[in-house]
Structures are given as C-alpha cells and as structure tokens.
N, C-alpha and C positions, 0 to 999 in steps of 0.2 A: 394582314391576313384576315380572312373571315374567321369568326369564332365558331369553330365546329367541334371543339374538344368537349369532353364530358364536363359538367359543372355541378357543383354541390353548393348548398347554402345552409349555414347553421346560424341561428340567432341565440345569443347569450342573454338570458333574463329579459326577453322582449315582452313588453306589455301587449295585451290583446288588441288595444286600440291602434297600434302602430301598423304602418303599411307592410305588406308582404314584399320585402326587398328581394329582388330576383336578378340573377344573371340572365341576360337575354341572348339567346343564340340567334344572331342576325343571319339573314340569308346572304347579305352582301358584305364586302370587306369593311372593317373598321380598324382604326389605329389605337384602339383601347378596348377594354371590356365594357360593354354596356350594362349598367346596373340601374334598374328602375324600381320605384316604389309602387307605381300603379300602371296598369294597362288600360287603355281606353275601352277595350272590349268588356272589361269588368263593370263598366258604367253604362253599358248598353249600346256602344258604338258598333256599327256594322259597316264593313268595308265592301259593300256590294254595289255602291254607286247609286243607290236608290233613296235610302232613308236619310233625313236630315240629322246630322251628327252634332249640331252646334251644342245642344244642351249636354249631351253625354261628355263631350270633350271638356266643356267648361266645368262640369262637376268634377271630373278627374283632376283638372288643374287646381281647382279650389281645394280639393281634399289634400293634394300634395302640399299646398301652401300651409294648411292647418297642421300638417305633420312635420313642419319645420323646413320644408323645401326638399327638392330633389328632382328626379327625372320621371316624366310620364311618357310611356312608350306607346308608339302607334305601329302596329304590325303592317306588313305589306297588304295593300288593298286600295280600294277607291272609296273615298269618304266625301259625301256631299254636305254642303253647308248653305243654309239660307240666311244665317245670321253671322255675327262676328265673334271673335274670341279675344280674351285678355289673359296673357300669361303673367301670373303674379310674380312678386319679387322672389328671387332665388329658386325659381322653378324653370325647368327646361323641358320643352316639348320636343321629343326626339323620335324619329322614325327609322325606317330601313331603306337605305339609299344606295344606288349604284352610280358612281361618278361617271358622267358621260365623257366620251372621247370622240375624236374625229373618226375613228374606226368603228366605234359602237355608240352612236349619238342618241339612240332611242331611250325613252324614259322607262326606268325600271325601279320598282320599290314602292314605297308608300306615296300615294297620290291624294292630295287635298284638292277638292273641286268647289270653289266658292261660286255662288249664284247671285248673291245679293248685291245691291248697290249699282246695278246697271243704269247708266245715264247720269250718275251723280258723282263726278270726280272729287267733290269736296265732302263726300259722305263719310260715314264711319269706316275706318280701315278694317280690312279683314282680320288681321291679327295685330294686337298691340303688345309690346314686350316691356314689362316693367323693369325696375332696376335689379341688376344682378341676375336677370333672367336670360333665357336663350331659346332659340329655335334651330334645330339641327336635323340633318339627314332626311330631308323631305323634298318632294316635288309638288309644285302648285300649278294648277292648270284651270283656266276659265273655259269651260266647254261651250259657252254661248258666245264667245268672242269671234269677231269677223276680221279676217286679214285685209279685206279690201277697203272697208271704211270702219275702222275699229270704234267700238262703243266705249265711251268714257266709263271708268269704274273708279272707286276710291283707291287709295294706296293699299297695296297688298299687305305690307309689313311696316310698322313704325316703332321707333324707340319712344316709349312713354315715360319711363323714369329717368332720373338724373344721372346716376352713376352706373355704368356698365350695362350694355345690352349686346348680345352676341347673335349674329346671323351667319351660320356656318354650314357648309355642305348642303347647298340648296340648288334646285333647278327651278327657276321661275319661268315657266314655259312661255306664257304669253300675257303677262299682266299689262294693263294700260299704264299703271304706275307701280313701280317695284317696291323699293325700300326708301322710307323717308325718316330722316333724323333731324329734329328741330321743326320749326324755328323756335320753339320753346327752349329754355336753357337745358343743356345736356352735356354729358362728358363720357369719354371712354367707350365709344362704340368699337366693336370689332366685327367687320364684314369680311368673311374669309371663305374662299372656295365656293363662289356663287356663279352659276351658269344661267343662261336663259336668253329670252327674246323679249325684253320689256319694250313696249310699243312707243309710248309718249316719253317717259322718263324712267331710266333704270334705277339709279340711286341719286337721291338729293339730300344734302346735309347742310345745316346752318346752325349757328349759335353754339358750336362745340368749343368749350373753353378748357378742356384737358384732352390729352392726346386721343384722337380717333385713328383707327387703323383700317385700311382697305388692303387686302392681300388676296391675290389670285382670283380675279374677277374676269369672267369671259362672257361678253354679250355679243350676240350675232343672230341674224335671221336663221342661221343653220339649226339652232336648237329646237325651234318650233317646227320648222319645215321637215326636219328629220327625226322628229320625236316619236313617230309611229303611233301617235294618238289619232283618234277619229277626226277626219276632215282637216288634217294638217295641210297647210298650203304648200304649193310648189315654190312660191316666191312671195316676198312681201315688199312691194314698192313703197308703201306708205311711210315706212320707217325712214327711208333714205330722204324723204322730203320733210318729215315732221319730227323725227325722233332725236332725243338727246340721251346718250347712254349714261353719262354721269354729270351731275351738276353740283359743283362745290360753291357754297357761299361763304359765310364766316366760319372758319375753322382754324383754331390756333394749333399750329404744329402738326397738321395732319400728316400721317405716315402712309404712303401709298406705294405698293410694289406689285409687280407681276399682274398687270391688267391688259387684257386683250379685248379690243373693240373693233367691230367690223360692220359696215353697212348702215351707218346712221347719218342724219343730217349734220349733227355735231357729235363728235366723239366725247370730248371732255370739255366742259364749259365752266369757267371760273368767273364769278361775278360777286358783287357786293351784297351782303345779307342785311337783315334787319338790325344787326348790331355791329356792322362794319364788315371789313374784308378779311382775307385769309393770308397766312403764310403756311408753307408746306414744303415737303420734299418727296420726290417721286423717283422710282427706280423701275426700269424695265416695263414701261408702257409700250404696247404695240397697237397703234391705232391706224387702221387702213380702210380704204374704200369708203371714206366719209366725206361729206361736202367740205367740212372743216374738221380737221383732226383734233386740234387743240385751239380753243379760243379763250383768251385772257382779257376780260373786260377791265378788271381791277384787282390788285392785291393790296395788302396792307404795306406799310413802308419797309418792312423787313425783307420782302421778296420771296422768291421760290427757286428751287433747284431741281433739275431733271438730269438723270444719269442713265446712260445706255437705253434711251427711249427711241422709238421710231414713230414718226408722224407723217402718214401718207394721206394727204387730202386731195380730193378732186379739184377743189378751188384753192384751199389753203392748207398747207401743212400746219403752220402756226400763225394765228391771227391775234395781234395785240391791238386793242381798241384805243380810242382817244383818251379814255380815263386812265390808261396805264401810265403811272408816274414813278414806279419803283424799279426793281431790277429782276430779271429772270436769267438764270444761268443754265447752260446746257453743256454737258460733258459727254463726249462719245455718243452723240445722238445722230439720227438720220432723218432727213427732211425731204419731202417731195410734194408737189402741187403746182398749179399754175403759178401761184405764189408759194414757194417753199416756206418763206417767212415774210410776213407783212407787218410792219410796225407803224401804227398811226399815232402812238402815244409818245410822251416826252420822257419816258423811262430809259433804261439801259438794257441791252441784250449783250450777254457775254457768251461766246462760243469757244469751246476748248475741244480740239480734236474731233470735230463733227464732219458729216458728209452731206452734201446736197446732191441728191440723185437726179432731181428733175425740178425745173422751175427756177424762179428768181428769188433773191433776197432783196426785198423792197423796203428801204428805210426812209420814212417820210418825216421823222422827227426824232429827237432824243440824241443820246451819245452811246456809242457801241464799240465793242472790241471783239474781233474774230481772229483767233490764233490757232495755228496748226491744223487747219481744216481744209476741206477739199470740195471744189465744185467739179462734178464728174460728168456733166452733160454739156456738150459744146454750145447749146443755145442758152444756157443759164448765165445770168448776170447778177452782179451786186449793184443795185440801183440806189443812188444817194440823192435825195431831193433837197431843195433849197433850205428847208427849215431845220435840217439836221445840224447839231452842234459840233459833232466830231465823230470820226470813224477811224479805228485802228485796224489795219489788216497786216498781219505779220506771220510769216512762216506757212502761208497757205499755198495750195497747189491748184492749178487750173488745167482744163483738158487740152488746151492748145495755146499757141502764142497770140491768138486773136484777143482783142480787148474784152475782158470779162468784167470790167468795172466801168460803170457809167456814172460819172460824178456831175450832178447838176448844181452842186453847191460851190462855194468858194474852194479854190485849190487848197487852202490851208486847213480845210475841214478834214481832208483825207491824209492819213499817215500810212504809207504802204512800204512793206519790206518783205523781200523774198527769203531772207535768212532763216534757215531752219532753227526751230526752237527745241530745247531739251526738255520736252514735256513728258511727265510720267503717265503711263497708261492706267486705266482702271484694272485692278487685279481681278482674277476669277473668283467667283463666289460659290458657296454651296447652293443647291437649287431646292432642296426639300426642307421646309421650315417646320414641319410637324413630324416629330420622331415617334414611331410606334413603341408602346411598351405593353406587352401582353405576357403575364406570368406563364411559365411552362406548364403549370397546372392551374386550370381555370376553376377555382374553388373560392368560396367566400365565407367568411365568418363575420357576422354582424354583432357589433358591440355597442349597445345603447349606453347613454350616460347613467351614472349611478347616483349623482347628487353629492358624492364625496370624492376622495382621491381615486381617479380612474387609471393611474399609472400601471398598476400590477395587472389589472384585467386586460388592458390593451396589450401589454407585453406578453402575457400568457397566450393571447390569441396569435400574436406574431410568431412566437416560438413554436406553437403548434403547427401553424402553416409552414414554417421553415422545415420542421421535422418531417412533414409529409411531402416536401419537395417544392413548396412554393404556393402562392395563392394571394388572395386579397383579404385584408382586414378592413371592413367597412364601418364607418362611424356615421350613423344617422344624425340629422340636425339636432343640436343641443349644446349645452355648456359642459365641457369635460375639464376636470381639474387635474393638472399634472404637477405632482409634488416630488417627483423623482426623475429618472432618466428612461428614455426609450431607445432601443436599438432595432432598426429595421434591417432584418436579415436579408441576404441575397435571395432573389426570386420572389420577394414579398412586396406587395404594394399596400401602403397605408393610405386610405382613401376616404374623402368626405363627399358631401352631397353635390358639390358644384362640378358640373361637366364643362363649365365655361369660366372665363375670368370673372372675378367678383370683388366687391368692395367690403370693407369692414361693416358698413351699415347693412349689408345683406345677411349678416349672422351666418347661419349654416352650421357646419360641424366645427365648433370653435374649441380649441384647446387652450385653456387658461393656465399660464405657466407661473409656477412658484419656485424659482431656483433655490437649491439647497446648498450648492457649492460652486466651484469654478469650472466644472466640466460642462461641455455642451449638453443641452437638454436632449437632443435627438442626434444619434449617429446613424449613418447609412452605410451599409456594406455594399460591395460590388453587386451590380445588377439588381438594385432595389429601386423603389419608386415611391414618390409621395405626390398625391394629386387631390385637388379640390378641397383643401383644408384651410382653416383660418386659425390664427394665434393671437393671444392677447396677454399682456402682463398686468394683472389687476393692481399690483402694489407699486408699479412704476409711477413716478410723478415728476413733472418738470420742475417742481419746487424742491424736490429732493431726489436728484438723479441717482439711480442705483446702477453701478457698472456691472451688469449681468454678463455672463459668458455668452458665447454664440448660441443661438437657437438651434441651428442645424449644422452638422459637420459631415462632409463626405469622407469615406475611408476606403475607396476602391474605384474601379472603373465601371463605366456603363450605368451610371446613376442618373435618374430622372427626377426632376422637381417640376411639376406642371400645375399652373393655376393655384398658387399658394399665396395667401395673404397673411401679413403680420402687422397688426395695428401699430405697435410701438416697441419693437425689439431694440435692445441696446446694440447688439451685433446679430445680423440676420443669418447669412449663409457663408460657410467656410469651406471652400474647395481648394484651399491654399496650403493648409497645414500638411495634408497628405496628397499624394499624387492621385488624381481622379481623371484618368484618360476617358475620352469619349463622353464626357458629361453633357447633359442636356437640361438646361434650365429655361423654362418658358413661362412668362408672365408671373414672375414674383412681384408682389405689390405690397406697399406698406409705407411706414414712416419711421425708418431707423434713426437711432441717435448717433452712433459712432461708425459702424460699417454696414454697408448694404450687402453687396455680393463681392466676395474675394476669391479669385482663382489663381492657381499657381502650383507649387509643389512639384514641378516637372510635368504637369499635365499636358497631354497631347490631344489635339483634335476635339476640343471642347466647344460648346455653343452656349451662349447666354443671349436670350432674345426676349424682347417685349418687357424688360424690366420697367416697372412703373412706381416711382417713389414720389410722394407728395405729403406735406403735413396734414392734408385733410383726411388721410386714412386714420388719424387718431382723433380727429374732431367730429367726424360724421360717423356715429356709432349706432348700434341698435337702440331703439327707444326703451326707456324705463328698465334698463338692465344695470343693476348695481355693480356688476363686475367691470363696468366702464366708468365708474364714478370719477376717476382721475383724468378723464379725457381733457384735451385742451379745447379752448374756445376756437371758434371758426376764424376769427379775425387774426390774421398773421402779423398785423402791424401794432397790436396792443394786447395787453393781458397775457394769459398763459399761451395763447397762440403765437404772440409776438416773441415770448421767451423761448418757445420751442424752435421757431424758425431761426432765431439768432443763435441758439445752441447748435443747430445743424450747420449753419454757415461758418461757424468757427471750429467745428469738430468732425463732421461726418464725411467719410470716404464712401461715396456712393458705389463705385465700381472700381475695384482694385485688381490690377493684373500684374502678377509676378512672373515666376519662372514657368513659362508656357511656350508651346510651339503649335502653330497652326490654330490659334484661338480665333473663333469667329464671334463677333459681338454685333447683334442685329436689332435695330429699332428700339434701343433702350432710352430711357428718359428719367431725369431726376429734377425735381424742384426742391431746392434747399439743401446745400451741401458746402463743405469746404472745398472738396475736389469732386467735380462731376465724374471724371474718369481719370485714373491715376496709375501710371506705369511705374513699378517699383523694382528695386533690387531684392533678390531673394537668394541667399547663399552664393553671391557672386554672379548670379545669372538673372536674366530678364526675359521679356517677351521677344520671341522670334517669329517673324511672319504672322503678325497679328493684323486682322482686318476688322475695323469697326465700320458698320454701315448704319447710317441714320441715327447717330447718337445725338441726344438733346440734353443740354445742361441749362437749367433756368433757375433764377433766384439764388445763385450760388456765388462763391467767392472766386474760385478758379475753375474755368470751364473744363480744360483738360491739361493735365500736368504730366509731362514726360520726364520724370525724375531720373529714371535709369533705363537703359536699353542698349542692346548690341545687335539687334536685328531689325529689319524693316518693319515699320508700322504704318498702316494706311488708315485714314479716317475719311470716309466718303459721306456726303450729305449730312454734314454736322451743323447743328444750331447751338450757339454758345452765348449765353446771357449771364454776364457777371454783375451781381448786385450784392453789396455788403456794406460794411462801414468804411473799410480802407483796403488798399492793396488788391484791388479787384482786377483780375487779368483773365482774358479769354483763353490764351494759349501760353503755356510756359514750358520751356526746355531747360532742364537743370544742368548743373555742372557735371553730373555723372552720366549724362546722356551722350553717347558717342556714336549714335547711328543716325538714320534719316527718318523723320516723321513727315509724311505726305498727307496734306489735307486738300481734297478736291471737292468743289461745290460746298462752300461753307457760308453760313450767315452768322453775323455777330451784331449784337445790340445790347441794350441794358444801360448800366451806369459804369462801364468799365473804365479803369484808370489807364490800362495798357491793352492794346489789341494783342500784342505778343511780347514776351520777354525771352530772349535766347541767350543762354550762357555757354552752351556747347552743342555739338552735333549739327545736323542740317535740318532746317525747316523749309519744306517746299509747299507753297500755297498756289493752287490753281483754281481760278473762279471763286472769288470771295466778295461778298457784300457786307461792308462794314457800315451799318446804319449809325452806330456810335463807336468811335475808336479811341476815345480818351487821348492820350499822348502818342498814340500810334504804336509802331514796332520799335522795341528797344533791343539793339544788338550789342550784347556785352562780349560775345565770343561766338565761334562757330560760323555757320553759313546760313544765308537766306536766299532762296530763289523764289520769286513771286511773279506770277503771270496772270493777268486779268483780275485786277482789284478795283472795286468801285467804292469810294468813300462818300457818305451823304452829308457829312458835317465838315466845317472848317477846323483848322488847327493843325498842330504838328503831326506829320504822318510817319516820320522815320527819324530815329536818333541812333547814330553809330558811335559806340565807344571802342569796339574792337571787332575783328572778324571781317567777313566778306559778304557783300550783298549784291544781288542783281535783280532788277525789277523791269518787267516788260508789260505794257498794257495797263495803264493806271488812269482811272477816271475820278476826278475830284470835284468838289464844290469850292470854288475859289482856288488860289494857287496851291501847287504841291509844295509842302514845307518840310524841310529836313534840318537836322542839326547834328553837331559832331563832325565826324569825318565826312569828306565830300562824297555825295552819292548822286549820280546822274542816271536816272531811270530812262529806259528806252520807251518812247511813245507815251505821252501823257496828254489827256484831254482835261482841260480845266473849265468846268462849267461855270457860268457866271454865278456869283454868290447872290442869293436873294436878300434883298434888304429887309431888315426887321421892321415890322410895323409898330 
C-alpha cells in the first residue's frame, strides 16, 4: 500500500549535528515505511530536468555516510547528471517508483537522466555502489540514446565494494550496459525487481564467491518502447541482433528466480570468467523470442540445475558449447527452437518431466538421460550423433507412432523404454517473496545511542508507541549497549538504518548484547517487526565460548524479521518455542555458534528466505571498533578462524524445522554447520508439507538431516557440500523418519563420506549430480527411489543392508559398483574412466 496515513516523528536527545530523520510519504506504493536522513533537495538538487545534479546528490550521499549511514531520498522529478555518483558504504539512494506492468508500462516516479560517458563503454560507471549500500525505487533513462544504432555508454550501475550491494525496484529504461558485478572480487549481491530495456548487456556478473541473488528480473524492448518518455521507439531491432540480457561468468552458488527475458540475441549466457566458471540454481526463467534462449559455454565441475523454466529460442532453446564438460539438469522445463536443445560438449544433460514444444533435441557428444518427458510436435526428433557415449530414454511420450529417434551412433549407445516412471512433480510455491509490513499507525520515535546502557530508553520508546496504537522505533547508526531485555510489542517495528541486506563490516545500527540471564534478549509479540539492525556480542570468544540464550524469540503470529545481521550469536532466532503462524524471516545473516534459525511450535504458513550464514560475518568487522576485539581471524583453516569453523561443524544447527505445517524455505544458505537443515521431532510432531527451494549447505558435516517427520518434505534445487573431520554425509534419513523426502535437482560435492544414509522412510532422488559421492548411498532400512543420477568419480555407488531400492537412469565414470544385497538398476551408462596422469 502507498503510505498516505498521517506521520509523526519524535527524536529523543538528538544532537544538532544529526540528520533530520523523516518518514517519507511516497506517492507510489511501497512494502515498508520509507525513512530518510536526508533529501537531495536539501542539498540543492532540482528535479526540473535542466540543472546538473551530480554534486548535490554526491554531497547528500557523503553526508549520510558521515552520519553513520542510512537512506537518502529522491522525490519524484527529472534529475540530470553530467558526472557520476558513488554510493558510500551503508548508504541507500532511494526514490519514488511505480512498478511497471503490462497494463501500465509507462515510467512514473523519480527519473535519473545521465548524460556523461557517451561513446566510452569502458568509462566511469554512472553509479557505483559500495559495500552494504543500495539503490532502490528509481528509473534511469538516457535521453540522448538512439534505438537504431545505439551509442556505447559506460555501465549504468556497478557493485564497487566486496560484501553486499543491492539493486532493487528499478526501471533501467535504455542503458547500453545495465548492471555489472565484478570482475573484481565481490560477494552477496542482490538484484531484485528490476525492469528495463538494456541494449548491449543487461546484467553481467563475475568473480562472486559468496551467494549472489537475482530475483524478479524483466528485460524486454517493451519497457522503453512503451515508457511514454520523449522519442520512445516503436520497436528496437538492434537488440535482437546484438543484445545479451544476462551474462553470468564465475559465480559460486548463484541463486536465480523469476526472470523474464524477451527479444534478445542471447537471453542468458553462461561462460567462464577471469577466476573460473560457475555453479548455480535457477527457478522460473521465462526466456522467449531470443535467437538463443540459454547458452552454456562452460560451468564448473559441480554443474547447474533449472526448475520450471521455459526456453523459447528462434535458433536454439538451449545451446551447450564444446567446452561444456559438466552436467546440467532440467526438471519440469519447456523447450522450443529450431534446435530445442543442442549439445556440442562432452557433459551430461538430465531431463525430468520436461516438454519439447518445437524443434529437435540434437546430441552430438556426451552422456544423457531423458525421463518422463514429452516431444509434442510431430516434426521433432531426438538426434543422436556418432560421438555420443550413451543416451537413456525412459517413460517418454511422442506425438505419433512415427520414429521420433534418429540414432547415428552404435545401437548399444541408446537405451529406450516406454514404461511409465513414478516421478514426483514439482510442488506449488508461493509467488510473492517480499512481505509488506506497515504499522497501522505511521509514526516514528528516533532513539540515538547514549554511550551507556540503552535498554531502558529503547524499551520506553517501544512501550510508548504500543500505547498509542503502534509505530516505528528508529535507531540511527551507532553502537547501542543492551544489558537487559527488550520486548517488541504488537504493531511496533524496531528499525535500523539499513533498508537492504548488510554485512557486519557495514556497522549501522548495532546493538551490542551483554546477556544477564538465560532469557532471550529480545522477544517479539504478534504483528511486530524488526528491520535493518545489526547485533554483536562483545564478550563472546572462541577461546572461551559462552552459551548465551537466544538473541530473538517470537511469541505470536504475523512477526517479521527483515535484513537483520548478527555477527556472533550463540543462538540466533527462535520461532520454535512458541507458535508463530505466518512468520516472515527475510535475509537473516551472521555466524551463529549453536542454532541459526529454528521454526516449529505448531507454526503454520511460515516463510524463511535468504538466510545467509558464514564465518566471515565475525571476522570482517568495522575497522578500529574495540567492541569487536574478540573477532575471529579471516583464515578458516588456522588460528581462531579455524577454531570457529571447527566449532560450527561439530555443533551448529543452521536451520531447524520442528512442528510446522506449510512451511516454506526459500534460497537459504549456510557455510559451516553440523546440520545445514535439520527436520526434528517436537512434542511427537514434525514438519508437514514443507517445501525447501534453493537450499545450500557448504563447509558442513551433514548437508540435510531428516531426523523425524510424518508429512511430505520436498527439497528443490539443493546444493549440499559435506566437509568435516569424519562422518560427512550429504543426506541423512534417521530411524525416526517415517515419511517421504523428495529431492529434485540436487548437486553434491565436497569431501563427503556418504552421499546418503537411509535408516527409515523413503528417499526419492530425481536429477542429481554427485561430483564426489564418497561410498555412495547406504541403505540400512526404508526405501530409495532414484531417477537420473550422474556420478563423476569412481568407487562404490550403493550399499544395501536392508530395505528396498529402485534406480533408473544412472551415469557413472567407470563401472556402476554395488555391495550388500543385490541391486540391478534400470538403464546405466558407464563412461570410460579417465586414466590418471
């Protein structure tokens, strides 16, 4: 909803040098209350489209940095720039923006108009975003650009700093080059809800070594053509011949979802970067009317997965180049093109329940398995050329009895079966990943730091807001000392300066916790919210670990925690002790010791998304701040950094799921834990109808542990890396688990001892890449159904002690090896083992 209610602002003990924190009444809808420390108009900026606003904007941004960070607001208007801007650390530049739609595509709201850099594609970018900074709710338009023969310009937006940069709610009307991340070292970008018509390249990212996220991107000629801006073209043919919408180079574990691309030469291009190639997982890509919808030149050895994507290319739906040596997996995807799929490389393609609407599947090399899929056009064929090692076709359907398979290789290369397979479908997901929270009373109290114990001052402000019917308690940037307990009442939001995800090193509004007893430091009542804050425990030490209570505990329904960082909590978030229906946790980050996020207590319809845990949240801290004197060293293989990582691998439950129903877990990640995700018993109950999409466990002992459960659990697009001293397992089903765990589109690597250990229940695997599998799957009891598995190393693949197993569609290097009870898989391709040099 648009913030159109009355607003008040009160500052307690504010120094005269501090910014005038204000609630901004935006003209267009937002999903939060906009709070800004400065307005660019106060620095002389004029939105008349005539005067150069470069200096005024930069002065406002610099002033916000000096004040400890926060948001600089840009009212609706047209702002001209002859130079470039740098957004400092922990500063967000935010405007007033109306999200375009197909029904109302015109540009409305704040409009930035860069003029500099024409003819110089390698020049200074228009806007550089430093670490923990962001740019939001803005339109950017190049008024001098031509649609017929576009002039080169520098990149419009780049990530400058190492940790966290956010590009959100933007319309990039017609940049020559849109958003660039890398090739310098970088981590943790978030590009979300971005529209536009980038001409040469929309988004390019490289050298990302901790999770980057792309969510809800829409690039099409439509947005410039229908922008209603002066001289908007009727059509843009140049993009169809020259444009690449998104170019991914090296990115480790990139999370991509809800991307629409229309009308480019290449929709999504994946190639090798300056520091190697990528692994990634993708959901709901819709790429149409492009020369090549998806081109994969090269991935790293771990591969990529695509779920519920559509690739509609004029020439190629999916093109895999000669350098492709790994594996790509597609589940419930749709393909079309002259070549719906063309594979020139020696890697493997796994298809699970996919549809070929138009064109051929042309396999020139490699080893491939296609299960439960459909060719729907009478002229479509699966073409197998002489260099192909093997092809498995099982449970597929064809439009007629005419031959749909042309095999130019040896007869033994093709394994074909019409028998229908019992494949599980992809479950339905929620569609809106940004939940609004606006207090019923839009009022703000500002509480600056006192330099001593701030507990009572903050609690007094919360109580006063609650007494009045709700509102916001805002904490400007600074160090707050908490030596007691806080309770966030219903309809109250406790808020810091960060409107975007942030890292410990970005400081901001930091609450330093000194626990006095065993009670949670902060409790949250129904319909309360926490946003944009950071936490630190100054007296915690890896050399003397203190078993502190939970930092945050929920005690009711409709609670939100958004963009909250905790450098070193012993236990972070507890939504398990009490029932917390409809909870929403978005981008909690930090380095917990024992528990990260725990949900349960009978909670219904909760969401945990973008969880981001890594030891570096305690080693990369604000410079020269004595409150972080006990931080760990950056090297996780030695010293205090090594001690901390070892502690986490032996103790930390990153994401715990107990008694819940309809819990949704989305794009979560942990590096360093005992259990990356853990399903447990709680009062004789466990998770029912839980869906995890895009979970990543890295540097941990057990990737996912189904200890208890009596309802279906789905994990889609999972990446599981087991690394520890001993007993390293990617997937474990315990003796108390008596339900079904379905993993679709999974990647496993690291130093795992076992790919999976099954004691009870049913494990269903569909589309899995096991780069390293240890001793394979160990079946002690229960059931295993596996379809489309590719193993990259030699060694035992399956050991059966008890239970029942069925395997269909297995690709190995060297012979398929089993031990224990006899197991005869259906359809196996044994690649020749490479000789060791």
